[in-house]
C-alpha positions as a Markdown table, in Angstrom:
| # | Residue | x | y | z |
|---|---|---|---|---|
| 1 | Unk | 100.6 | 95.9 | 71.1 |
| 2 | Unk | 100.1 | 96.8 | 74.7 |
| 3 | Unk | 102.8 | 97.2 | 77.2 |
| 4 | Unk | 102.7 | 97.2 | 80.9 |
| 5 | Unk | 104.8 | 99.6 | 82.9 |
| 6 | Unk | 105.2 | 99.9 | 86.3 |
| 7 | Unk | 106.3 | 103.3 | 87.8 |
| 8 | Unk | 109.3 | 103.4 | 89.9 |
| 9 | Unk | 110.3 | 106.4 | 91.8 |
| 10 | Unk | 114.1 | 107.1 | 92.7 |
| 11 | Unk | 114.8 | 109.4 | 95.0 |
| 12 | Unk | 117.9 | 111.3 | 95.4 |
| 13 | Unk | 120.3 | 110.4 | 98.2 |
| 14 | Unk | 119.6 | 113.6 | 100.0 |
| 15 | Unk | 116.0 | 113.0 | 100.4 |
| 16 | Unk | 116.7 | 109.5 | 101.7 |
| 17 | Unk | 118.8 | 110.4 | 104.0 |
| 18 | Unk | 116.6 | 113.0 | 106.2 |
| 19 | Unk | 115.6 | 112.4 | 109.7 |
| 20 | Unk | 112.1 | 113.0 | 108.9 |
| 21 | Unk | 110.7 | 110.5 | 106.3 |
| 22 | Unk | 110.2 | 112.1 | 103.0 |
| 23 | Unk | 107.4 | 109.9 | 101.3 |
| 24 | Unk | 105.4 | 110.2 | 98.0 |
| 25 | Unk | 101.7 | 109.5 | 97.4 |
| 26 | Unk | 100.5 | 108.5 | 94.2 |
| 27 | Unk | 97.5 | 110.1 | 92.9 |
| 28 | Unk | 96.6 | 108.4 | 90.0 |
| 29 | Unk | 98.0 | 104.9 | 90.9 |
| 30 | Unk | 98.9 | 103.4 | 94.4 |
| 31 | Unk | 100.8 | 100.5 | 95.7 |
| 32 | Unk | 103.1 | 99.7 | 93.1 |
| 33 | Unk | 100.3 | 99.8 | 90.6 |
| 34 | Unk | 100.7 | 99.1 | 86.6 |
| 35 | Unk | 99.4 | 100.7 | 83.4 |
| 36 | Unk | 98.8 | 99.3 | 80.3 |
| 37 | Unk | 100.1 | 102.0 | 77.7 |
| 38 | Unk | 100.1 | 101.2 | 73.9 |
| 39 | Unk | 103.6 | 101.2 | 72.8 |
| 40 | Unk | 102.4 | 102.5 | 69.3 |
| 41 | Unk | 100.9 | 105.9 | 70.9 |
| 42 | Unk | 102.6 | 109.0 | 70.6 |
| 43 | Unk | 100.5 | 110.5 | 73.5 |
| 44 | Unk | 102.8 | 111.6 | 76.6 |
| 45 | Unk | 102.0 | 109.3 | 79.5 |
| 46 | Unk | 101.5 | 111.2 | 82.8 |
| 47 | Unk | 101.4 | 110.6 | 86.2 |
| 48 | Unk | 100.8 | 112.9 | 89.3 |
| 49 | Unk | 102.2 | 112.3 | 92.6 |
| 50 | Unk | 102.4 | 114.6 | 96.0 |
| 51 | Unk | 105.0 | 114.5 | 98.8 |
| 52 | Unk | 105.3 | 115.1 | 102.3 |
| 53 | Unk | 108.4 | 115.8 | 104.8 |
| 54 | Unk | 110.8 | 116.4 | 102.3 |
| 55 | Unk | 113.5 | 118.9 | 102.0 |
| 56 | Unk | 113.7 | 121.2 | 99.0 |
| 57 | Unk | 115.0 | 118.7 | 96.2 |
| 58 | Unk | 113.8 | 116.7 | 93.1 |
| 59 | Unk | 112.9 | 113.4 | 92.2 |
| 60 | Unk | 114.1 | 111.6 | 89.3 |
| 61 | Unk | 111.1 | 109.4 | 88.0 |
| 62 | Unk | 111.7 | 106.3 | 86.0 |
| 63 | Unk | 109.3 | 104.0 | 84.4 |
| 64 | Unk | 110.2 | 100.4 | 84.3 |
| 65 | Unk | 109.1 | 97.6 | 81.6 |
| 66 | Unk | 108.3 | 94.2 | 82.1 |
| 67 | Unk | 111.6 | 93.4 | 80.6 |
| 68 | Unk | 113.4 | 95.8 | 83.1 |
| 69 | Unk | 114.2 | 98.5 | 80.4 |
| 70 | Unk | 114.1 | 101.7 | 82.3 |
| 71 | Unk | 112.9 | 105.1 | 80.6 |
| 72 | Unk | 113.6 | 108.3 | 82.6 |
| 73 | Unk | 110.5 | 110.8 | 82.9 |
| 74 | Unk | 110.5 | 114.3 | 83.9 |
| 75 | Unk | 111.7 | 115.4 | 87.2 |
| 76 | Unk | 109.2 | 116.7 | 89.8 |
| 77 | Unk | 110.1 | 118.9 | 92.8 |
| 78 | Unk | 109.8 | 117.4 | 96.5 |
| 79 | Unk | 108.4 | 120.6 | 97.9 |
| 80 | Unk | 106.2 | 122.3 | 98.6 |
| 81 | Unk | 104.0 | 119.5 | 100.6 |
| 82 | Unk | 100.8 | 118.2 | 99.5 |
| 83 | Unk | 101.2 | 120.1 | 96.1 |
| 84 | Unk | 100.3 | 117.8 | 93.0 |
| 85 | Unk | 103.4 | 117.3 | 90.8 |
| 86 | Unk | 103.0 | 115.9 | 87.5 |
| 87 | Unk | 105.8 | 114.0 | 85.3 |
| 88 | Unk | 105.8 | 113.1 | 81.7 |
| 89 | Unk | 107.3 | 110.4 | 79.7 |
C-alpha cells in the first residue's frame, strides 16, 4: 500500500519575524510536491533543502499525510546559506 506524503516546513517564529525574508528551496521537491511512500517500508524517507537570508536557527520539519496526520522529522539548520541540509523521517 502506498501513501502520499506532502512536505510541510514550519519555521520558528524568529525565522518568520526577520526583516529580510528567510526562504527555503527544495532540492529534491518543488512547489509543494508530493511523494509516494510505501508505508510498509522501513527505509527512512529523506529530503534536502537549502536556505537563504535566514538568521541562525533551526527548522522543525513535518510530513503531513492525506488524512492530515503529522509526522515530525529531524530538524535542519537555517544557516549557513546555500548549504544542502538533509532531514529524515
